[in-house]
N, C-alpha and C positions, 0 to 999 in steps of 0.2 A: 820721631815718634808718630807724627801725624800720618806720614806715608805708611808706616807700619800698621797703624790702626786701620787706615783705608784699605790696605791689602787684605787684612783679616775680614773686614766687612764684606769686601768683594768676594772673598773665598767662601764665606758662610752663605752669602746670598746666592752665589752660583751653585753651591751644593744643594741648598734648598730648592732652587729653581729646577735643577736637573732631576732631583728626586721626585718632585711634584709633577714635572712634565712626563716622566716615565710612567707614573701612576695614572695620570690623565689619559695619555696616549694609549697605554696598555688596556685600560678599561674601555676606551672608545673603540679600539680595534676589536676587543672581545665582543662588545655588543653588536657591532657591524657584522661580525662573523656569525654570531648567534642569530641575529634577525634574518640574515640571508640564508642561513643553513637550516631554518625550521622545516620540519615535516609535519603533515597533517597528523593529528592524534589518532592512534589505533584503537584505544579503549573507548567503548561506547559511553562509559560514564564521564570520561573526559570531554567528549563532544557535548554531552548534555550540560556539563558545567560551564561550557562556553570557551573551552580551550581552543585557541586559534592554531597554535603550532607547538611542537615540542622538539627537544634535542637531548639525546643521551650522550654523555661524554665520560671519560675516565681520566683521573688525574690524581697524582699523589697517593695512590693506593686505594682510592675510593671511586665510586660511581656517582654521577650527578644527573639529575633529571630536571631540565629546565622547561618550563611551560609559559607560553605567552597568552594572555587574555586581551582581547581588544576592548571588551567591556569589563565591568567590575567582576572580580571573582566572587564566588558564593559568600565569602566573608572577607571583608577588607582587613588585611593584616595590621596589627598594632604598630609593629616595627617595620616601616617601609624605607628601603634604601633609596636615597636621592643621589644622583651623580652630578654633584655641583662643586664641592669644596676643592676637589683636585684641580678643577679649572680655575677657580678663583685664586687658589694658592699659587698656581703656576704663573698667572698674570701678575699678581701683586709682587711676587718675588722677582719676576722678570723686569717689571717696571722699576722696582727698587734698584736692581742691578744697573738698568739703563741710566737711572738718575746718578747713581754713585760713580759710574764710569764715564759715561758720555756727556751727560748734561752738566755735571760739575767740573768736567775737564774738556770743554768744547775746543779749545785751541790745540789740544793734543789729539783728540779723537774724532771730532766732527768736521774740523775745518781743514781744507786743503786749498791753499791760495792759488794753486795752479788750476783748480777746478772752478772755484768761485771765491772771491775775496770778501768773506763774510766777517762781521763783527761777532764776538761770542754770543751777545744777546740775540742777534738775528739768527745764528745757527740754532740756538736752543729753542727759540720760538717756532722756527720752521720744522724742527724735528718733532716737537709736540703737536704741531698742526697737522703733520702727516698722520700721526697716530689717531688723533680725534677726527680729522676730516676724512680719513680713510674709512672709518667705521660709518660715518653719516652717508658717504657716497655709496658704499656697498649696500647699506641698509635701504637707501633710496632706490637702488637698482632692483633689489629684491621686492620691494613693495610695488614698483611700477611694472616689472616684467616677470613677476613670480608665477603667473599662470602658464608661461611658456618656458619650460626648463631648458630647452636648447638655447633659445635666444638669451635667457638670463645667464647661462654658463658662458656663452661667448662674450657677453657684455662684461661680466666679472673678470674674465681672463684678460680682455683688452684693457680694463681699468688697471689691473695689476701690472701689466706690461708698461702702461703709461706712467704709473707711479715709479716703476723701476727706472725708466728713462729719466724721469724728473729728478729723482734722488741722486742718481749717479752724475748728474750735471749740476748739482748744488753742493753735495757733501763729498768728503773724502770717500774713496771707494769702499773701504771697510765699513764705515758708518752707514753708507748708502745701503749696502746689503742688509745690515742689521735693522735699519729703519723700515725697510720693506718687510722683513720678517716680523718685526714688532707690530707693524700695521696689520698684517694678516692675522697674527696671534691675538691682537686686540679684538678684531672682528670675531674670531673664534670664541673667545671668552664672553664677549658681549652677546653673541648668539645664545649662549647658555644662559646668561643673566637676564636678558630682555625677552627672549622668545621661548627657548626650550623649557626652562623651569617654570615660568609663569603659566605657560600652556598646560604643562603637566599638573600644576596646582589646580587650575580651573577644572580640568578633567576629573581629578581625584575628588575635589569638593562636590562636583555634580554627581558623581557615582556614589559618594557617601550619603548624599541626600536622596538617593533613589531616582535621580534624574538622568536623562540621556545627555551626555556631554556633546557639545558642539564639535563635529569632526574637523572643523577648520583649524582648531588649535593643534591637533595631532599632526595634520598635514603640514602646517607651517613649521612646527618644531622639527618634523622629519626632514623638511627641505633644508633647514639650517644645519641640522646634524650631518646631512650628506655633504654639504659644502665643507664643513669642518674636516671630514675624513679626507677630502681631496687636498685641503690646504696642508695637511699634516706633514707629508714628506718634504714638500718645498720649504716649509718653515724649519724643520729639523736640519735640512741641509744648510739653510742660511745661518742657523745658530752655530754651526761648526765651521762655517767657511772662513771665519776670521783667522783661523790657523793656517790658511792656505792662500797666500798673497797672489798666487798666479790666477786666481779667479777674479778678485776685485780690483787688482792693479792694472788689468788689461785695458787698453784704450776703449775697447768695445765691451766693457764689463756688463753693461745692461743687456746686451745680446746673449752673452754667456749665462747670466742668471735667468733670463727669460726661458732659454732652451732647457736648462737644467730643471727649472720648475715644471715645465711641460713634461719632461721625462719622468719626474717624480709622480706627477698626477697620472700618467699612463701606467706606471708600475703599480700605483695604488689601485687603479681601476681593475687591473688584472686580478688582484687578490679579492676585491669586492665581488667580482664575477665568479671567481673560483669558489668562494664560499657558497655560492648558489648552484654550484655544480657545472659551471661553464668555464672551460679552460681556453681562453683566447690568447694563445701564445704569441700572437702578433704584437700585442701590447708591450710585454717586457722586451721583446726583440726590437720594437721601435724605439723604446726608451733607451736600451743599450746602444742602439745605433746613434741616437741623439747625443748621448754622453761621449761616445767615441768620436763623433764629429766635433764636439766642443773641445775635447782634449787635443785634437789635431789643430783646430782653429786657435786655441789659446797657447799653444806651445811657443816658447820664446825663440826668436830667430837669433842665430849666432851673430854676435857683433863683429863687424869687419875690423881686422887688425892691420895697422900700417906695416907694409913690408919694409925691412931694413935693406939698405943697399949692399951691405956686407956684414959678415959675422962680427967684425970688430965694432962697426957702427952700432949694431944691435946690442952688443954687450955694453957699450958706453952709454946707450940711452935707456937701458933696462931700469925700471923702477924698483927700488928696494924697499923693504919693510920700514926702514927708518924714515922714509918719506911718506909712508902711509899712516904710521902710528899717530902723528899730530892731527891728521884729518879725523881719525876715529876718536881720538880723545876729545876733540872739540865738538864733533857732530853726533857721536854715538854713545860715548861713555856717560852722558847724562843719565842714561838708563842702563846701559850694558857695562856695569862696573860693580866692584864689590861694595862700593859706597855710592850708589846712584843718587842724583839730586832730583830727579823727576818721578821716580818710582820708589816704592818701598823696598823692592828687591829686583835684581836683574831678571828681565823676562826670559823664561825657559832656562834660567841659570847660565845664559851666554854672557861672558865678560871679555872685554878687550883691554885689560889693564896691562898685560905683559906681552912681549913679542910671541911667547909660546902660545898664549891664548888666541892671539890674532892669527898665527899660522894654522892653528888647530881648526879655526872657523873660517879659513880662506874661501872655501866653496860657498858657505853660507853668506858671507859678506858680499861676495860677487853677485850671488843670486838675488839678494834682497835689495842691495844698494845700486846695482848696475842693471842687471837683466830685467828685474821687475820694477825697480824704482819705488818699492813699497816702504823702504826705510830711508831716513827717519820717518816716523809716523807723521803724515801731514807735512812732511819736511819742515817740522817746527824749528829745527836747528839750522835750517837753510843751507843744506849741503848743495854746492854748486855743481853744474854740469862738468866743469873742469876737474873738480875733485872726483867725481864719478869716473871720468875718463882715466884719471891717474890710478884709481883702484883697478879698473879694467886692465890697464897696461901692466900693473903689478901682477895680477892674477894670471893673465895670459902669458906673462913672461916666466911663469913657473912659481909665482908667489915666493920670490927670493928673499932670503934673510938680509 
């Protein structure tokens, strides 16, 4: 029952997290598009009112006229929309999910003794330290280098790559990817909480009093907002990468993630410029080239199979399903079973209780346990290399019954 309740908590938290993230990212993308696509106002009265730019759009059967004021409009609206709760809800639900899944089950999700032999408490402490420390280091870089956007951008990119290298040499690959994404997402939400919203409040308060707001608050908030938009695609990729073991189980997983994040930032840059009327197609082309290169780089190499001296010898040495089933029962059925002991239900509905189920999933078993060595998670059930070789021999021999 405890595992069942845990699964429900994970499901509801994941649902909330995805919905909140869609809302936050969608709103963020909209305002980036709006800000970059503004045109000078055509009406003389709009110019006199202090309108900086405007955009006309059509959606859902109606027309919309958005106007931007750099200073206070003639009359401050009573009901002013603030873009903050979507960010906070995304982070809170994401951190709750991170706690429920990774921090409460470190031996299953955080630790891979082949990477680093950590104790559960150490793994949890280090994971939290990356989230908190990542924000402080990023914020320090922004404070120190904020006057030079190019230097700051390079410094932040190098820091993210360094964090990627560090996490992939401390945690299980799947957890390492997620921690990098959570670290970046924490900085994104902290930007909203500590910089963007407070700066906007100070500007609104000053305008409400008839004072001229300090332009530095708008500049600092804008800088952090721009960083957030470039973080978005890399973070979204990381959050879905746990479904694709070929990314995080590769020995050079930190290189793979770094290149994919760079590709995501390039693609995002293309759309940012496109909103301003500049179509720099070299950016998505370069991003696509990087992704294609990663796909080739990460492709699993075919495992060598020992040649048999004769057909009879090969037949005699062929591994049969009856030899594989005990291995799967001991190493895999703790999760992949109709009645799992480590999970509330079998992940992805994949079960290895019967010969028919094993045969049906032969390709998947070989891919995850042999080619990628991604399963068992963190090798928590200690599947040996000899057992993996036996599974490979069974699969390469035609997955015989």
